[in-house]
NUNU-43923 format. One record per residue (C-alpha): residue in three letters; x, y, z; residue number from 1. Coordinates in steps of 0.5 Angstrom, whole numbers, plus 500, padded with zeros to 3 digits. Each point is the difference from the previous one (the first is absolute). Layout:
<atoms>
<atom ALA, <X, Y, Z>, NUM> ...
</atoms>
This chain:
<atoms>
<atom MET, <500, 500, 500>, 1> <atom SER, <502, 507, 499>, 2> <atom GLY, <497, 507, 501>, 3> <atom LEU, <500, 504, 506>, 4> <atom LEU, <502, 498, 508>, 5> <atom LEU, <498, 506, 505>, 6> <atom ASP, <503, 501, 506>, 7> <atom ALA, <495, 503, 506>, 8> <atom ASN, <502, 507, 499>, 9> <atom SER, <499, 500, 492>, 10> <atom ILE, <493, 497, 502>, 11> <atom MET, <499, 506, 505>, 12> <atom LEU, <502, 505, 495>, 13> <atom LEU, <497, 497, 494>, 14> <atom THR, <493, 499, 504>, 15> <atom ARG, <500, 507, 503>, 16> <atom SER, <501, 502, 492>, 17> <atom GLY, <493, 497, 498>, 18> <atom TRP, <504, 494, 496>, 19> <atom ALA, <498, 494, 500>, 20> <atom PRO, <502, 494, 495>, 21> <atom ALA, <496, 498, 494>, 22> <atom GLU, <498, 493, 501>, 23> <atom ASP, <504, 497, 495>, 24> <atom ASP, <506, 503, 502>, 25> <atom ALA, <506, 495, 504>, 26> <atom VAL, <500, 504, 506>, 27> <atom SER, <502, 497, 507>, 28> <atom THR, <503, 501, 506>, 29> <atom ALA, <503, 496, 506>, 30> <atom GLY, <496, 498, 506>, 31> <atom ILE, <503, 504, 505>, 32> <atom ALA, <497, 506, 496>, 33> <atom ALA, <493, 500, 504>, 34> <atom TYR, <504, 500, 506>, 35> <atom GLU, <504, 506, 498>, 36> <atom LEU, <494, 504, 498>, 37> <atom GLY, <497, 498, 506>, 38> <atom ASN, <506, 502, 504>, 39> <atom ALA, <500, 507, 496>, 40> <atom VAL, <493, 502, 502>, 41> <atom TRP, <501, 498, 507>, 42> <atom LYS, <506, 505, 500>, 43> <atom GLU, <496, 506, 497>, 44> <atom LEU, <494, 498, 505>, 45> <atom ASN, <504, 499, 507>, 46> <atom ILE, <508, 504, 498>, 47> <atom PHE, <499, 505, 496>, 48> <atom HIS, <492, 502, 502>, 49> <atom LYS, <499, 501, 492>, 50> <atom LEU, <493, 496, 500>, 51> <atom THR, <494, 499, 504>, 52> <atom THR, <498, 493, 502>, 53> <atom ASP, <494, 500, 494>, 54> <atom ASP, <505, 503, 495>, 55> <atom ALA, <505, 494, 502>, 56> <atom ARG, <495, 495, 499>, 57> <atom LEU, <498, 503, 493>, 58> <atom LEU, <507, 500, 498>, 59> <atom LEU, <501, 493, 502>, 60> <atom THR, <494, 498, 496>, 61> <atom VAL, <503, 504, 494>, 62> <atom PHE, <507, 496, 501>, 63> <atom HIS, <496, 494, 501>, 64> <atom GLU, <496, 501, 493>, 65> <atom THR, <507, 501, 497>, 66> <atom LEU, <502, 494, 502>, 67> <atom LEU, <495, 496, 498>, 68> <atom ARG, <501, 502, 493>, 69> <atom LEU, <508, 498, 500>, 70> <atom ARG, <502, 493, 500>, 71> <atom VAL, <503, 499, 507>, 72> <atom GLU, <506, 495, 500>, 73> <atom PRO, <498, 494, 505>, 74> <atom GLN, <504, 499, 506>, 75> <atom ALA, <508, 498, 499>, 76> <atom GLY, <502, 493, 502>, 77> <atom LEU, <506, 499, 504>, 78> <atom VAL, <504, 500, 493>, 79> <atom GLU, <498, 507, 498>, 80> <atom ARG, <501, 502, 507>, 81> <atom ILE, <507, 498, 500>, 82> <atom GLU, <501, 504, 493>, 83> <atom ILE, <497, 506, 503>, 84> <atom LEU, <504, 500, 506>, 85> <atom ASP, <506, 499, 495>, 86> <atom ASN, <498, 506, 496>, 87> <atom ALA, <499, 504, 506>, 88> <atom ASP, <507, 498, 502>, 89> <atom ARG, <503, 501, 493>, 90> <atom TYR, <497, 507, 498>, 91> <atom GLY, <500, 503, 507>, 92> <atom LEU, <492, 500, 500>, 93> <atom SER, <495, 499, 506>, 94> <atom TYR, <496, 493, 500>, 95> <atom TYR, <495, 504, 498>, 96> <atom ASP, <502, 503, 493>, 97> <atom SER, <504, 494, 499>, 98> <atom CYS, <493, 497, 499>, 99> <atom TYR, <498, 504, 495>, 100> <atom LEU, <507, 500, 496>, 101> <atom THR, <500, 492, 500>, 102> <atom ALA, <493, 500, 498>, 103> <atom ALA, <501, 504, 494>, 104> <atom ALA, <506, 496, 498>, 105> <atom GLY, <496, 494, 501>, 106> <atom LEU, <494, 502, 495>, 107> <atom GLY, <505, 504, 495>, 108> <atom ALA, <496, 506, 502>, 109> <atom THR, <502, 507, 500>, 110> <atom LEU, <500, 502, 507>, 111> <atom VAL, <496, 507, 502>, 112> <atom THR, <503, 503, 506>, 113> <atom GLU, <502, 507, 503>, 114> <atom ASP, <506, 498, 504>, 115> <atom LYS, <507, 502, 498>, 116> <atom GLY, <503, 494, 503>, 117> <atom LEU, <495, 495, 497>, 118> <atom LYS, <501, 503, 493>, 119> <atom ARG, <507, 500, 501>, 120> <atom SER, <500, 492, 502>, 121> <atom ALA, <495, 499, 494>, 122> <atom GLU, <504, 503, 495>, 123> <atom GLU, <507, 497, 503>, 124> <atom ARG, <496, 493, 499>, 125> <atom GLY, <498, 502, 493>, 126> <atom ILE, <492, 501, 502>, 127> <atom PRO, <497, 505, 496>, 128> <atom VAL, <497, 505, 505>, 129> <atom ALA, <495, 506, 499>, 130> <atom SER, <497, 505, 505>, 131> <atom ALA, <493, 502, 501>, 132> <atom LYS, <500, 506, 496>, 133> <atom ASP, <503, 495, 494>, 134> <atom ILE, <493, 496, 501>, 135> <atom LEU, <496, 507, 500>, 136> <atom VAL, <503, 503, 494>, 137> <atom SER, <500, 494, 495>, 138> 
</atoms>
């Protein structure tokens, strides 16, 4: 499979811009994205105080609806988890970021990320990279 693999930050930016993938688009994400999106909403509610509880629930619902339009990669087995760990170590990434890198590599997908370190690591590994802005412009 080719297509796009979005990290959580890119999902947030694209969703807030009104973007949604077409039904026939090959757009996926790692399973961890749902939890990262939930944590981002929690931070905006409880740490940054940018959202009311109702707004946080609405935003989480919108992110959930976006995730329903993406192919969410299944839970990794032990072999994949070790590969994620090895990639994190090799490229100096967090385990979370390495999940996206490893999934994009496995799918032969373009990694969509705003993270400079993750972008650099993907390029070093030969994985095509794009940003949310690139997706919105195309």
